C-alpha positions, 0 to 999 in steps of 0.5 A: 479504518479511516486514517484521518489526520488525528491529534496524535499525528498532529502532535507527532508531526509538530515534534518532527517540525521542531527537530525531534529526531526521536519522533522522526525515528518513531515514524520511520519504525512505524512505516518503513517496513510497510513501505518497503513491502509496498515497493515490491509491487513495483520492482523486485529489486530490494536494494533499489526499494531500500535506496528510494526509501532511505532517500525519501526519509532523508528528504522528508526530514530536510524539508520538514518545515515546508511539509503540510500533512493534510490527511495522515503521516502514513498517507503522505509517506505512501504518496511520496514513496510511490511517486519517487519509486515510480520515477526511479524505476522509470529512469532505470528501466526506461519504461513509458507508462504506469501500466508497465510497472504493474507487470511487476506487482508482487502483492501475493505474499502479502495476501497470503500473510493475511490469510495465514494470520486468520488461520485460513490455510485450507487452500494451497499457496498455489491456488491462492497465487493463481486466484490473485494472479487472475486479477487485473493489476490495478485491482490487486493494488487497490485491494492491497491498499484497502486490505493490507494497508487499511487506507480509506477509499478517498486516500486510495483514489488520490494515491492511485490517481483514480476516481473514488467510484472506480476504486469501489468498482476495482475492489468489489470486482476483485473480491467477486473474482476471488470469491469464484476462484477459491473454495475458502471463499465463505471464510476468506472473503468474509474477512476480506470484506470486513477489512474492506467495508470497515471505515 
């Protein structure tokens, strides 16, 4: 699904710029849980994630008149939240590179939720976790953003700082790995591909 800057987004953001707190509350309600869950890909510290999430929304409200939404409100929030969370985690744990954060990625529960949502429960959670754990960490993040958050390839490319063809490669290599690892591949992978290939 292409999360372009729709008329609905434009109208909603216009209301926020004019100081409509109810519209801003709607945005918070729509995206805060997704952002919080995404944060667990970078750290296990729920309090830290919540603090950064709160700070991001406070900051966005305070500078709303200077913000230009080019793609979608969701994409803007994910980009801002990712950048701020990485900065805070970097300061707290004194790590040097993005790859260090990837050692903390915990996307597995979100993929399990997707499979259970579609009643794909023929594999144990252990096998699903093992299959997901076998993926390189950037493949996990790219698949998570495409499948769970339904971001477009160009959005994922910009968010992760990776060229679009590389995003395609990351996702399809990940799907191929999952396909070879899980007995439920005929059902599960078709559903994953449906999410990934939809535009």
